[in-house]
DOMI-297300 format. One record per residue: residue number from 1; z, x, y of N, C-alpha, C, O in turn; chain; residue in three letters. Coordinates in Angstrom, 3 decimals, always signed. Atoms other than C-alpha are relative to their C-alpha. Example, Ala and Ser with C-alpha at 12.3 -4.5 7.8 and 13.67 -1.06 7.14 Angstrom:
+-----+----------+----------+----------+----------+----------+----------+----------+----------+----------+----------+----------+----------+-------+-----+
:   n :      n.z :      n.x :      n.y :     ca.z :     ca.x :     ca.y :      c.z :      c.x :      c.y :      o.z :      o.x :      o.y : chain : res :
+-----+----------+----------+----------+----------+----------+----------+----------+----------+----------+----------+----------+----------+-------+-----+
:   1 :   +0.000 :   +0.890 :   -1.190 :   +7.800 :  +12.300 :   -4.500 :   +0.000 :   +0.900 :   +1.200 :   +0.665 :   +1.936 :   +1.181 :     A : ala :
:   2 :   -0.060 :   -0.820 :   -1.190 :   +7.140 :  +13.670 :   -1.060 :   +0.730 :   -0.770 :   +1.090 :   +0.899 :   -0.261 :   +2.198 :     A : ser :
+-----+----------+----------+----------+----------+----------+----------+----------+----------+----------+----------+----------+----------+-------+-----+
This chain:
+-----+----------+----------+----------+----------+----------+----------+----------+----------+----------+----------+----------+----------+-------+-----+
:   n :      n.z :      n.x :      n.y :     ca.z :     ca.x :     ca.y :      c.z :      c.x :      c.y :      o.z :      o.x :      o.y : chain : res :
+-----+----------+----------+----------+----------+----------+----------+----------+----------+----------+----------+----------+----------+-------+-----+
:   1 :   +0.325 :   +1.407 :   +0.154 :  +24.693 :   +5.775 :  +10.677 :   -1.358 :   -0.317 :   +0.633 :   -2.159 :   -1.054 :   +0.059 :     A : met :
:   2 :   +1.258 :   +0.269 :   -0.688 :  +21.828 :   +5.739 :  +13.161 :   -1.193 :   +0.547 :   -0.782 :   -2.229 :   -0.111 :   -0.884 :     A : phe :
:   3 :   +1.119 :   -0.612 :   +0.713 :  +19.666 :   +8.104 :  +11.114 :   -0.282 :   -0.710 :   -1.322 :   -1.429 :   -0.762 :   -1.768 :     A : phe :
:   4 :   +0.212 :   +0.760 :   +1.227 :  +20.214 :   +6.088 :   +7.937 :   -0.783 :   -1.272 :   +0.286 :   -1.693 :   -1.629 :   -0.462 :     A : glu :
:   5 :   +0.734 :   +1.208 :   -0.385 :  +19.049 :   +2.931 :   +9.681 :   -1.436 :   +0.330 :   +0.381 :   -2.357 :   -0.429 :   +0.077 :     A : leu :
:   6 :   +1.347 :   -0.436 :   -0.356 :  +16.083 :   +4.812 :  +11.071 :   -0.821 :   +0.322 :   -1.253 :   -2.014 :   +0.025 :   -1.310 :     A : leu :
:   7 :   +0.689 :   -0.319 :   +1.255 :  +15.209 :   +6.052 :   +7.574 :   -0.371 :   -1.275 :   -0.752 :   -1.466 :   -1.365 :   -1.307 :     A : ala :
:   8 :   +0.308 :   +1.277 :   +0.658 :  +15.421 :   +2.519 :   +6.140 :   -1.137 :   -0.701 :   +0.729 :   -2.024 :   -1.271 :   +0.095 :     A : val :
:   9 :   +1.084 :   +0.598 :   -0.782 :  +13.223 :   +1.258 :   +8.972 :   -1.332 :   +0.685 :   -0.249 :   -2.368 :   +0.025 :   -0.327 :     A : gly :
:  10 :   +1.231 :   -0.742 :   +0.291 :  +10.682 :   +3.996 :   +8.309 :   -0.524 :   -0.336 :   -1.392 :   -1.732 :   -0.469 :   -1.586 :     A : ala :
:  11 :   +0.419 :   +0.352 :   +1.360 :  +10.633 :   +3.170 :   +4.596 :   -0.577 :   -1.414 :   -0.043 :   -1.597 :   -1.651 :   -0.690 :     A : ala :
:  12 :   +0.516 :   +1.377 :   -0.044 :  +10.184 :   -0.544 :   +5.276 :   -1.341 :   -0.062 :   +0.725 :   -2.245 :   -0.782 :   +0.300 :     A : leu :
:  13 :   +1.263 :   -0.027 :   -0.730 :   +7.449 :   +0.166 :   +7.813 :   -1.128 :   +0.606 :   -0.813 :   -2.252 :   +0.104 :   -0.800 :     A : gly :
:  14 :   +1.024 :   -0.626 :   +0.847 :   +5.598 :   +2.471 :   +5.452 :   -0.397 :   -0.922 :   -1.146 :   -1.571 :   -0.997 :   -1.509 :     A : ala :
:  15 :   +0.301 :   +0.936 :   +1.090 :   +5.866 :   -0.080 :   +2.652 :   -0.844 :   -1.158 :   +0.487 :   -1.803 :   -1.555 :   -0.175 :     A : ser :
:  16 :   +0.778 :   +1.118 :   -0.560 :   +4.589 :   -2.890 :   +4.833 :   -1.422 :   +0.459 :   +0.320 :   -2.384 :   -0.255 :   +0.037 :     A : trp :
:  17 :   +1.315 :   -0.530 :   -0.334 :   +1.720 :   -0.727 :   +6.067 :   -0.839 :   +0.229 :   -1.254 :   -2.017 :   -0.126 :   -1.283 :     A : phe :
:  18 :   +0.731 :   -0.258 :   +1.236 :   +0.745 :   +0.350 :   +2.545 :   -0.457 :   -1.282 :   -0.675 :   -1.599 :   -1.376 :   -1.127 :     A : gly :
:  19 :   +0.340 :   +1.268 :   +0.653 :   +0.829 :   -3.186 :   +1.146 :   -1.099 :   -0.735 :   +0.757 :   -2.105 :   -1.129 :   +0.167 :     A : tyr :
:  20 :   +0.955 :   +0.804 :   -0.765 :   -1.037 :   -4.909 :   +3.963 :   -1.358 :   +0.687 :   +0.121 :   -2.391 :   +0.021 :   +0.063 :     A : ser :
:  21 :   +1.268 :   -0.716 :   -0.112 :   -3.673 :   -2.200 :   +4.362 :   -0.772 :   -0.020 :   -1.311 :   -1.981 :   -0.248 :   -1.313 :     A : thr :
:  22 :   +0.675 :   +0.008 :   +1.299 :   -4.439 :   -1.994 :   +0.645 :   -0.512 :   -1.398 :   -0.336 :   -1.628 :   -1.546 :   -0.835 :     A : ala :
:  23 :   +0.419 :   +1.364 :   +0.297 :   -4.567 :   -5.773 :   +0.281 :   -1.240 :   -0.380 :   +0.806 :   -2.199 :   -0.925 :   +0.261 :     A : arg :
:  24 :   +1.134 :   +0.331 :   -0.860 :   -6.914 :   -6.195 :   +3.233 :   -1.248 :   +0.792 :   -0.390 :   -2.351 :   +0.244 :   -0.391 :     A : arg :
:  25 :   +1.144 :   -0.830 :   +0.362 :   -9.144 :   -3.296 :   +2.152 :   -0.671 :   -0.492 :   -1.276 :   -1.898 :   -0.569 :   -1.345 :     A : phe :
:  26 :   +0.573 :   +0.487 :   +1.255 :   -9.595 :   -4.605 :   -1.379 :   -0.647 :   -1.365 :   +0.215 :   -1.731 :   -1.633 :   -0.305 :     A : val :
:  27 :   +0.517 :   +1.350 :   -0.213 :  -10.100 :   -8.170 :   -0.192 :   -1.287 :   -0.006 :   +0.810 :   -2.187 :   -0.792 :   +0.514 :     A : arg :
:  28 :   +1.150 :   +0.059 :   -0.886 :  -12.650 :   -7.387 :   +2.513 :   -1.091 :   +1.020 :   -0.338 :   -2.275 :   +0.697 :   -0.244 :     A : glu :
:  29 :   +0.999 :   -1.055 :   +0.208 :  -14.373 :   -4.114 :   +1.585 :   -0.405 :   +0.171 :   -1.467 :   -1.555 :   +0.498 :   -1.762 :     A : arg :
:  30 :   +0.282 :   -0.242 :   +1.414 :  -14.128 :   -3.919 :   -2.195 :   -0.168 :   -1.301 :   -0.779 :   +0.092 :   -1.345 :   -1.982 :     A : leu :
:  31 :   +0.141 :   +1.307 :   +0.630 :  -14.858 :   -7.559 :   -2.938 :   -0.968 :   +0.028 :   -1.176 :   -0.711 :   -0.599 :   -2.203 :     A : arg :
:  32 :   +1.037 :   -0.003 :   +1.027 :  -17.961 :   -6.815 :   -5.004 :   +0.068 :   +1.192 :   -0.938 :   -0.836 :   +1.382 :   -1.751 :     A : tyr :
:  33 :   -0.169 :   -1.154 :   +0.867 :  -16.690 :   -3.672 :   -6.718 :   +0.914 :   -0.410 :   -1.155 :   +2.118 :   -0.591 :   -0.970 :     A : val :
:  34 :   -0.764 :   +0.479 :   +1.155 :  -15.593 :   -4.706 :  -10.219 :   +1.120 :   +0.958 :   -0.386 :   +2.178 :   +0.515 :   -0.832 :     A : glu :
:  35 :   -1.017 :   -0.975 :   +0.388 :  -13.664 :   -1.492 :  -10.834 :   +1.266 :   -0.126 :   +0.849 :   +2.346 :   +0.265 :   +0.405 :     A : ala :
:  36 :   -1.163 :   +0.151 :   -0.874 :  -11.351 :   -2.301 :   -7.915 :   +0.892 :   -1.153 :   -0.423 :   +2.004 :   -1.283 :   +0.088 :     A : ala :
:  37 :   -0.762 :   +1.167 :   +0.416 :  -10.149 :   -5.458 :   -9.670 :   +0.702 :   +0.199 :   -1.330 :   +1.231 :   -0.755 :   -1.901 :     A : his :
:  38 :   -0.682 :   -0.296 :   +1.256 :   -8.752 :   -3.748 :  -12.753 :   +1.429 :   +0.456 :   +0.284 :   +1.715 :   +0.948 :   +1.376 :     A : thr :
:  39 :   -1.374 :   -0.497 :   -0.196 :   -5.056 :   -2.952 :  -13.241 :   +0.056 :   +1.513 :   +0.191 :   +0.945 :   +2.013 :   +0.881 :     A : pro :
:  40 :   +0.009 :   -1.451 :   -0.171 :   -5.945 :   +0.749 :  -13.479 :   -0.248 :   +0.389 :   +1.454 :   +0.282 :   +1.397 :   +1.922 :     A : phe :
:  41 :   +0.282 :   -0.306 :   -1.403 :   -7.269 :   +0.664 :   -9.910 :   +1.273 :   -0.091 :   +0.839 :   +1.492 :   +0.726 :   +1.734 :     A : ala :
:  42 :   -1.259 :   +0.133 :   -0.737 :   -3.908 :   -0.545 :   -8.622 :   +0.938 :   +1.163 :   -0.299 :   +1.591 :   +1.688 :   +0.603 :     A : ala :
:  43 :   -0.858 :   -1.128 :   +0.369 :   -2.047 :   +2.144 :  -10.549 :   -0.510 :   +1.290 :   +0.634 :   +0.272 :   +2.082 :   +1.160 :     A : ile :
:  44 :   +0.585 :   -1.208 :   -0.587 :   -4.447 :   +4.846 :   -9.379 :   +0.222 :   +0.037 :   +1.513 :   +0.539 :   +1.089 :   +2.068 :     A : ala :
:  45 :   -0.212 :   +0.045 :   -1.450 :   -4.176 :   +3.702 :   -5.755 :   +1.451 :   +0.312 :   +0.347 :   +1.717 :   +1.015 :   +1.322 :     A : ala :
:  46 :   -1.413 :   -0.267 :   -0.254 :   -0.385 :   +3.771 :   -5.934 :   +0.372 :   +1.452 :   -0.217 :   +1.119 :   +2.029 :   +0.572 :     A : gly :
:  47 :   -0.314 :   -1.404 :   +0.281 :   -0.214 :   +7.218 :   -7.492 :   -0.601 :   +0.905 :   +1.069 :   +0.055 :   +1.833 :   +1.542 :     A : val :
:  48 :   +0.649 :   -0.822 :   -1.032 :   -2.700 :   +8.678 :   -5.014 :   +0.725 :   -0.143 :   +1.336 :   +0.924 :   +0.846 :   +2.041 :     A : val :
:  49 :   -0.714 :   +0.210 :   -1.261 :   -0.870 :   +7.111 :   -2.066 :   +1.343 :   +0.727 :   +0.003 :   +1.727 :   +1.317 :   +1.012 :     A : ala :
:  50 :   -1.284 :   -0.700 :   +0.084 :   +2.467 :   +8.497 :   -3.264 :   -0.193 :   +1.515 :   +0.071 :   +0.589 :   +2.214 :   +0.716 :     A : ala :
:  51 :   +0.255 :   -1.443 :   -0.046 :   +0.981 :  +11.960 :   -3.808 :   -0.407 :   +0.465 :   +1.389 :   -0.066 :   +1.575 :   +1.799 :     A : leu :
:  52 :   +0.374 :   -0.360 :   -1.367 :   -0.525 :  +11.947 :   -0.330 :   +1.213 :   -0.053 :   +0.922 :   +1.317 :   +0.750 :   +1.849 :     A : ile :
:  53 :   -1.174 :   +0.138 :   -0.858 :   +2.778 :  +10.826 :   +1.211 :   +1.072 :   +1.049 :   -0.281 :   +1.905 :   +1.317 :   +0.585 :     A : ala :
:  54 :   -1.033 :   -0.984 :   +0.351 :   +4.882 :  +13.454 :   -0.603 :   +0.069 :   +1.196 :   +0.955 :   +1.172 :   +1.558 :   +1.364 :     A : met :
:  55 :   -0.125 :   -1.116 :   -0.950 :   +3.966 :  +16.394 :   +1.676 :   +0.549 :   -0.425 :   +1.362 :   +1.197 :   +0.365 :   +2.048 :     A : pro :
:  56 :   -0.536 :   +0.479 :   -1.273 :   +4.792 :  +14.251 :   +4.696 :   +1.516 :   -0.116 :   -0.035 :   +2.173 :   +0.039 :   +0.994 :     A : leu :
:  57 :   -1.456 :   +0.083 :   +0.090 :   +8.324 :  +13.781 :   +3.399 :   +0.649 :   +1.370 :   +0.167 :   +1.811 :   +1.463 :   +0.565 :     A : thr :
:  58 :   -0.538 :   -1.340 :   -0.213 :   +8.772 :  +17.550 :   +3.479 :   -0.015 :   +0.379 :   +1.476 :   +0.816 :   +1.163 :   +1.935 :     A : ala :
:  59 :   +0.127 :   -0.322 :   -1.425 :   +7.682 :  +17.688 :   +7.111 :   +0.953 :   -0.835 :   +0.852 :   +1.603 :   -0.316 :   +1.759 :     A : ile :
:  60 :   -0.833 :   +0.905 :   -0.795 :   +9.546 :  +14.652 :   +8.460 :   +1.444 :   +0.042 :   -0.490 :   +1.690 :   -0.142 :   -1.682 :     A : leu :
:  61 :   -1.385 :   -0.160 :   +0.449 :  +13.318 :  +15.089 :   +8.399 :   +0.698 :   -1.312 :   -0.374 :   +1.703 :   -1.285 :   -1.085 :     A : pro :
:  62 :   -0.712 :   +1.265 :   +0.207 :  +14.229 :  +11.392 :   +8.272 :   -0.321 :   -0.609 :   -1.360 :   +0.570 :   -1.138 :   -2.024 :     A : ile :
:  63 :   +0.415 :   +0.654 :   +1.238 :  +12.257 :  +10.196 :   +5.261 :   +0.103 :   +0.961 :   -1.178 :   +0.087 :   +2.181 :   -1.014 :     A : val :
:  64 :   -0.114 :   -0.819 :   +1.203 :  +12.579 :  +11.394 :   +1.689 :   -1.016 :   -0.415 :   -1.036 :   -1.976 :   -1.128 :   -0.745 :     A : gly :
:  65 :   +0.921 :   +0.296 :   +1.091 :  +10.869 :  +11.141 :   -1.650 :   -0.003 :   -1.488 :   -0.337 :   -1.021 :   -2.018 :   -0.782 :     A : ala :
:  66 :   -0.059 :   +1.441 :   +0.249 :  +12.040 :   +7.544 :   -2.030 :   -0.956 :   -0.776 :   +0.880 :   -1.520 :   -1.783 :   +0.450 :     A : gly :
:  67 :   +0.946 :   +0.652 :   -0.900 :   +9.952 :   +6.564 :   +0.959 :   -1.422 :   +0.162 :   -0.504 :   -2.209 :   -0.783 :   -0.441 :     A : thr :
:  68 :   +1.343 :   -0.226 :   +0.553 :   +6.846 :   +8.121 :   -0.592 :   -0.219 :   -0.842 :   -1.242 :   -1.310 :   -1.373 :   -1.448 :     A : ala :
:  69 :   +0.114 :   +0.826 :   +1.198 :   +7.536 :   +6.324 :   -3.861 :   -0.144 :   -1.469 :   +0.376 :   -0.949 :   -2.185 :   -0.220 :     A : ile :
:  70 :   +0.109 :   +1.386 :   -0.458 :   +8.053 :   +3.013 :   -2.047 :   -1.380 :   -0.261 :   +0.610 :   -1.951 :   -1.336 :   +0.425 :     A : ala :
:  71 :   +1.340 :   +0.134 :   -0.567 :   +4.805 :   +3.593 :   -0.151 :   -1.049 :   -0.102 :   -1.097 :   -1.958 :   -0.928 :   -1.004 :     A : phe :
:  72 :   +0.932 :   +0.059 :   +1.116 :   +2.933 :   +4.254 :   -3.396 :   +0.095 :   -1.312 :   -0.756 :   -0.926 :   -1.886 :   -1.133 :     A : gly :
:  73 :   -0.192 :   +1.269 :   +0.705 :   +4.437 :   +1.193 :   -5.083 :   -0.554 :   -1.160 :   +0.812 :   -1.203 :   -2.050 :   +0.262 :     A : leu :
:  74 :   +0.510 :   +1.102 :   -0.829 :   +3.623 :   -1.066 :   -2.145 :   -1.525 :   +0.044 :   +0.101 :   -2.167 :   -1.002 :   +0.186 :     A : ser :
:  75 :   +1.456 :   -0.105 :   -0.003 :   +0.064 :   +0.273 :   -2.049 :   -0.584 :   -0.541 :   -1.301 :   -1.612 :   -1.219 :   -1.287 :     A : thr :
:  76 :   +0.461 :   +0.534 :   +1.286 :   -0.334 :   -0.507 :   -5.751 :   +0.109 :   -1.520 :   -0.027 :   -0.808 :   -2.200 :   -0.488 :     A : ala :
:  77 :   -0.170 :   +1.454 :   -0.024 :   +1.049 :   -4.013 :   -5.269 :   -0.989 :   -0.661 :   +0.962 :   -1.486 :   -1.753 :   +0.685 :     A : leu :
:  78 :   +0.991 :   +0.530 :   -0.932 :   -1.215 :   -4.558 :   -2.263 :   -1.399 :   +0.007 :   -0.577 :   -2.175 :   -0.921 :   -0.349 :     A : gly :
:  79 :   +1.305 :   -0.064 :   +0.665 :   -4.245 :   -3.451 :   -4.249 :   -0.132 :   -1.124 :   -1.003 :   -1.176 :   -1.772 :   -1.080 :     A : thr :
:  80 :   +0.025 :   +1.068 :   +1.001 :   -3.360 :   -5.877 :   -7.015 :   -0.070 :   -1.367 :   +0.674 :   -0.781 :   -2.253 :   +0.200 :     A : arg :
:  81 :   +0.040 :   +1.278 :   -0.719 :   -2.741 :   -8.703 :   -4.522 :   -1.376 :   -0.244 :   +0.615 :   -1.854 :   -1.378 :   +0.625 :     A : ala :
:  82 :   +1.352 :   +0.138 :   -0.539 :   -6.103 :   -8.047 :   -2.863 :   -0.994 :   -0.388 :   -1.067 :   -1.895 :   -1.190 :   -0.818 :     A : gly :
:  83 :   +0.891 :   +0.357 :   +1.106 :   -7.835 :   -8.229 :   -6.232 :   +0.202 :   -1.449 :   -0.416 :   -0.764 :   -2.146 :   -0.727 :     A : ala :
:  84 :   -0.229 :   +1.406 :   +0.361 :   -6.158 :  -11.543 :   -7.018 :   -0.470 :   -0.934 :   +1.108 :   -0.867 :   -2.065 :   +0.825 :     A : ser :
:  85 :   +0.560 :   +0.803 :   -1.090 :   -7.152 :  -12.838 :   -3.571 :   -1.496 :   -0.206 :   -0.201 :   -2.013 :   -1.302 :   +0.014 :     A : asp :
:  86 :   +1.445 :   +0.100 :   +0.231 :  -10.781 :  -12.089 :   -4.414 :   -0.277 :   -0.953 :   -1.156 :   -1.195 :   -1.769 :   -1.079 :     A : val :
:  87 :   +0.208 :   +0.873 :   +1.154 :  -10.489 :  -13.821 :   -7.786 :   +0.243 :   -1.463 :   +0.337 :   -0.414 :   -2.346 :   -0.213 :     A : lys :
:  88 :   -0.286 :   +1.376 :   -0.410 :   -9.004 :  -16.923 :   -6.123 :   -0.932 :   -0.496 :   +1.096 :   -0.931 :   -1.685 :   +1.415 :     A : arg :
:  89 :   +0.919 :   +0.372 :   -1.050 :  -11.645 :  -16.905 :   -3.401 :   +0.629 :   -0.060 :   +1.380 :   +0.081 :   -0.696 :   +2.281 :     A : gly :
:  90 :   -0.686 :   -0.005 :   -1.297 :   -9.197 :  -16.313 :   -0.544 :   -0.672 :   +0.971 :   +0.934 :   -0.858 :   +2.140 :   +0.599 :     A : tyr :
:  91 :   +0.663 :   -0.837 :   -1.002 :  -10.904 :  -14.991 :   +2.581 :   +0.635 :   -0.213 :   +1.348 :   +1.118 :   -1.304 :   +1.653 :     A : arg :
:  92 :   -0.437 :   +0.093 :   -1.391 :   -9.831 :  -14.270 :   +6.120 :   -1.257 :   -0.043 :   +0.838 :   -2.075 :   +0.875 :   +0.777 :     A : ile :
:  93 :   +1.181 :   +0.130 :   -0.838 :  -12.433 :  -15.479 :   +8.566 :   +0.430 :   -0.045 :   +1.452 :   +1.616 :   -0.155 :   +1.764 :     A : thr :
:  94 :   -0.285 :   +0.067 :   -1.427 :  -12.696 :  -15.505 :  +12.323 :   -0.001 :   -1.443 :   +0.521 :   +0.102 :   -1.665 :   +1.727 :     A : asp :
:  95 :   -0.093 :   +1.392 :   -0.404 :  -12.718 :  -19.303 :  +12.359 :   -1.334 :   -0.619 :   +0.377 :   -1.369 :   -1.782 :   +0.778 :     A : gly :
:  96 :   +1.298 :   +0.542 :   -0.350 :  -16.438 :  -19.736 :  +12.972 :   -0.678 :   -0.646 :   -1.168 :   -1.791 :   -1.155 :   -1.032 :     A : leu :
+-----+----------+----------+----------+----------+----------+----------+----------+----------+----------+----------+----------+----------+-------+-----+
């Protein structure tokens, strides 16, 4: 029971990290890159993130392939959300 909860927590943490990092990166660093705002960019980012996470699932005993897939999906959704933030003009500033 404990290890299952730990695995769910790891999957949720990886998903949150993938989504928030991809969204922030696209919104702040790739604002002026038109190719980053296409649907293909989100799909490519998700596939690459899942492929990078797959070997880690073989090393870590708690997480499995589902965690890598969830990480890839959340990265793709974060990339798409960051692109829509740029299109809407949403910016995070330091308040100055």
